[in-house]
C-alpha positions as CSV (number, residue, x, y, z in Angstrom):
1,M,-23.7,99.6,10.4
2,L,-20.1,100.6,11.1
3,I,-18.3,101.5,7.9
4,K,-14.6,101.9,8.1
5,S,-12.9,103.5,5.1
6,D,-9.2,103.1,5.8
7,S,-8.9,101.4,2.5
8,I,-10.5,104.3,0.6
9,I,-7.2,106.1,0.0
10,P,-6.9,107.9,-3.4
11,S,-3.7,107.1,-5.1
12,T,-2.8,110.5,-6.6
13,R,-0.6,112.9,-4.7
14,E,-0.2,116.6,-5.3
15,E,3.0,118.1,-4.2
16,L,2.7,121.6,-2.8
17,T,5.6,123.8,-1.5
18,S,4.9,125.9,1.6
19,V,6.1,126.6,5.1
20,N,6.2,124.2,7.9
21,D,3.9,125.2,10.8
22,E,6.2,124.6,13.8
23,D,3.6,125.7,16.4
24,V,1.0,123.2,15.1
25,K,3.7,120.5,15.1
26,K,4.4,121.3,18.8
27,D,0.7,121.1,19.6
28,Q,0.5,117.7,17.9
29,E,3.4,116.3,19.8
30,M,2.0,117.6,23.1
31,V,-1.4,116.1,22.4
32,S,0.1,112.8,21.3
33,S,2.0,112.5,24.5
34,R,-1.1,113.2,26.5
35,L,-3.0,110.5,24.7
36,T,-0.9,107.9,26.4
37,G,-2.2,108.6,29.9
38,T,-2.6,106.1,32.8
39,S,-5.4,103.6,32.9
40,E,-7.0,105.6,35.7
41,E,-7.0,108.7,33.6
42,Q,-8.4,106.9,30.6
43,E,-11.3,105.7,32.6
44,E,-12.4,109.1,33.8
45,G,-15.8,110.0,32.5
46,C,-17.0,113.2,30.9
47,G,-19.4,115.6,32.6
48,R,-22.8,116.2,31.1
49,T,-22.6,119.1,28.6
50,S,-25.0,121.5,27.0
51,K,-25.6,121.0,23.3
52,S,-26.4,124.7,22.9
53,Q,-22.9,125.8,23.7
54,R,-20.5,126.7,21.0
55,H,-17.6,125.3,22.9
56,I,-18.6,122.0,24.6
57,S,-16.1,121.1,27.3
58,S,-15.4,117.4,27.6
59,Q,-14.2,117.8,31.2
60,I,-10.7,116.5,30.8
61,S,-8.9,115.9,34.1
62,D,-7.2,119.0,35.5
63,R,-4.1,116.7,35.9
64,R,-3.9,116.5,32.1
65,L,-5.1,119.9,30.9
66,G,-5.4,122.3,33.8
67,R,-8.0,125.1,33.5
68,D,-5.2,127.6,33.4
69,S,-3.2,125.7,30.9
70,A,-2.3,127.3,27.6
71,F,-3.5,124.1,26.0
72,S,-6.9,123.9,27.7
73,Y,-8.6,124.7,24.4
74,L,-7.7,121.2,23.3
75,S,-10.4,119.7,25.5
76,D,-13.1,121.7,23.8
77,I,-15.5,120.3,21.2
78,T,-16.6,123.2,18.9
79,E,-20.1,123.3,17.3
80,I,-19.6,124.7,13.8
81,K,-23.2,123.9,12.8
82,P,-25.9,121.9,14.7
83,H,-24.9,118.9,12.6
84,L,-21.1,119.5,12.5
85,L,-18.6,119.4,15.4
86,L,-14.9,119.9,15.5
87,C,-12.3,118.9,18.1
88,G,-8.9,117.5,18.9
89,A,-8.4,113.9,20.0
90,V,-8.0,114.7,23.6
91,A,-11.6,115.8,23.8
92,L,-12.9,112.3,22.9
93,R,-13.2,110.9,26.4
94,G,-15.8,108.9,28.2
95,N,-19.2,108.8,26.6
96,I,-19.0,112.3,24.9
97,L,-19.9,111.0,21.5
98,E,-23.1,109.3,22.8
99,E,-24.0,112.4,24.8
100,L,-23.8,114.6,21.7
101,N,-25.7,112.1,19.5
102,V,-22.8,111.8,17.1
103,T,-23.7,109.5,14.2
104,C,-20.6,110.0,12.0
105,V,-17.0,110.3,13.1
106,I,-14.2,111.4,10.7
107,N,-10.7,110.8,12.0
108,A,-8.4,113.1,10.0
109,T,-5.1,111.6,11.0
110,R,-2.7,109.0,9.9
111,E,-0.9,108.6,13.2
112,L,-3.6,108.1,15.8
113,P,-5.5,104.8,16.4
114,D,-9.1,104.3,15.4
115,T,-11.5,106.6,17.3
116,P,-13.3,104.6,20.0
117,L,-17.1,104.5,19.1
118,P,-20.0,104.2,21.6
119,N,-20.7,100.5,22.1
120,S,-24.5,101.1,22.1
121,T,-24.4,102.8,18.7
122,E,-21.4,101.3,17.0
123,Q,-23.5,99.4,14.4
124,D,-25.2,102.7,13.4
125,T,-22.1,104.9,13.4
126,L,-20.4,105.9,10.2
127,Y,-16.6,106.0,10.6
128,L,-14.1,107.4,8.1
129,R,-10.3,107.8,8.4
130,V,-8.8,110.5,6.3
131,N,-5.3,109.2,6.0
132,V,-3.3,112.3,5.7
133,E,-0.4,113.9,7.6
134,D,-0.3,117.5,8.8
135,K,2.4,118.5,6.4
136,P,2.2,121.3,3.8
137,D,2.9,118.9,0.9
138,S,0.3,116.4,2.0
139,N,-2.6,116.0,-0.5
140,I,-5.7,116.8,1.5
141,L,-7.5,118.1,-1.6
142,Q,-8.2,114.6,-2.8
143,W,-10.4,114.0,0.2
144,L,-12.5,117.1,0.2
145,D,-15.2,115.9,-2.2
146,M,-15.7,112.7,-0.3
147,V,-15.7,114.2,3.2
148,T,-18.0,117.1,2.3
149,D,-20.5,114.7,0.6
150,I,-20.5,112.5,3.7
151,V,-21.2,115.4,6.1
152,H,-24.0,116.6,3.9
153,Q,-25.5,113.1,3.6
154,V,-25.4,112.7,7.4
155,K,-27.1,116.1,7.8
156,M,-29.9,115.2,5.4
157,A,-30.4,111.9,7.3
158,G,-30.9,113.9,10.5
159,G,-27.5,112.9,11.9
160,K,-24.5,114.7,13.3
161,T,-20.8,114.5,12.2
162,L,-17.8,115.0,14.4
163,I,-14.4,115.7,12.7
164,H,-11.2,115.5,14.6
165,C,-7.5,115.4,14.1
166,V,-4.8,115.6,16.8
167,A,-5.3,119.1,18.0
168,G,-8.4,120.4,16.1
169,I,-6.2,123.0,14.4
170,S,-5.2,122.1,10.9
171,R,-6.5,118.9,9.3
172,S,-10.0,118.8,10.8
173,A,-10.3,122.6,10.4
174,T,-9.5,122.2,6.7
175,L,-12.2,119.6,6.2
176,C,-14.8,121.8,8.0
177,L,-13.8,124.8,5.8
178,A,-14.3,122.8,2.7
179,Y,-17.7,121.7,3.9
180,L,-18.8,125.3,4.5
181,I,-17.6,126.3,1.0
182,R,-19.4,123.5,-0.8
183,Y,-22.6,123.0,1.1
184,E,-23.2,126.1,3.2
185,D,-22.5,128.7,0.5
186,Y,-19.5,130.4,2.3
187,S,-16.6,131.9,0.5
188,L,-13.2,130.6,1.8
189,H,-12.6,134.0,3.4
190,D,-15.9,134.1,5.2
191,A,-15.7,130.4,6.2
192,Y,-12.4,131.0,7.8
193,L,-13.7,134.1,9.7
194,L,-16.6,132.1,11.0
195,L,-14.5,129.1,12.1
196,K,-12.0,131.4,13.7
197,S,-14.7,133.2,15.7
198,L,-15.9,129.8,17.0
199,R,-12.5,128.2,17.6
200,H,-9.8,130.8,17.7
201,T,-7.0,128.3,17.6
202,I,-7.6,127.0,14.1
203,R,-4.8,127.3,11.6
204,P,-4.6,125.0,8.6
205,N,-1.0,124.7,7.5
206,S,-0.2,126.9,4.5
207,G,-0.1,124.0,2.1
208,F,-3.6,123.0,3.1
209,F,-4.7,126.6,2.6
210,G,-3.3,126.6,-0.9
211,Q,-5.4,123.5,-1.6
212,L,-8.5,125.2,-0.1
213,I,-8.0,128.1,-2.5
214,E,-8.0,125.6,-5.4
215,F,-11.1,123.9,-4.0
216,E,-12.9,127.2,-3.7
217,K,-12.1,128.0,-7.3
218,Q,-13.3,124.5,-8.4
219,I,-16.6,124.9,-6.5
220,T,-17.5,128.6,-6.9
221,G,-15.2,129.8,-9.7
222,K,-14.0,132.5,-7.4
223,Q,-11.0,133.2,-5.3
224,T,-11.3,135.1,-2.0
225,V,-8.0,134.3,-0.3
226,W,-4.5,134.8,-1.7
227,M,-1.1,133.5,-0.7
228,I,1.3,136.3,0.1
229,Q,5.0,136.3,1.0
230,S,5.4,137.0,4.7
231,D,8.1,139.5,5.8
232,Y,8.2,137.6,9.1
233,T,8.7,134.0,7.8
234,Q,10.1,134.8,4.4
235,S,7.7,132.3,2.9
236,Y,4.1,132.2,1.6
237,I,1.1,132.3,3.9
238,P,-2.6,133.1,3.4
239,Q,-3.2,136.8,3.8
240,L,-5.6,136.0,6.6
241,Y,-2.6,135.0,8.7
242,E,-0.7,138.2,8.2
243,E,-2.2,140.0,11.1
244,D,-1.4,137.1,13.4
245,F,2.2,137.0,12.3
246,R,2.5,140.7,12.8
247,R,1.0,140.5,16.3
248,F,3.3,137.7,17.2
249,R,6.3,139.6,15.9
250,N,5.4,142.7,17.9
251,L,4.8,140.7,21.0
252,R,8.2,139.0,20.7
253,Q,9.9,142.3,20.2
254,R,8.3,143.7,23.3
255,R,9.4,140.7,25.3
256,M,13.0,141.0,24.1
257,E,13.1,144.7,24.9
258,S,11.7,144.1,28.4
259,S,14.1,141.3,29.2
């Protein structure tokens, strides 16, 4: 039975102050524009994929995301656990959900339409929309208990959950991190390192990371990630991002010096 949970929207809202992630915003805008492709493009099927791969290509047309494109990662579906997949919306083409035996889809966006479900399994597919924007002050914390419970219940029933947002970078990654903390006994620090090793582009916005820190403390009574003030952005970021910011700053300086 298809269960749509658009109406299950908690009313409380927690205001958090943090930095806007401009790079993630650009990715979202790019993906949203690509989702409005031509009818011919929308009808293109997906190639058969190997379930044993960590990154499962959905074979998006080269016209949309060329193999050499800086955004080609958006067409990947990443296996976090055998029962948990993560991706951006562009990856959901053709019959990929049916091929991967997905039994639960969590759409972690407010702005995208409902995720198309396989016709043959629609009555047996659980569907949940996590109605949240990718903004630092959006309250994603209120969804973490519900989402992690659902992923766990689907696993125990022998099913498989796919979580997606627009780009598979911020909102969906936040939900996967919360699940790893609550049901797979990871610290936030180790969960992030695992997810980063599997999908190197993940980067929950700093507001979401602050809420994950609170979630970890609620679940484990411990804190393994701290927010620090970045010299580069003059704002607070998780210390796990510091090296990335430093690397980006050095790269930018080298480019300026060579120009």
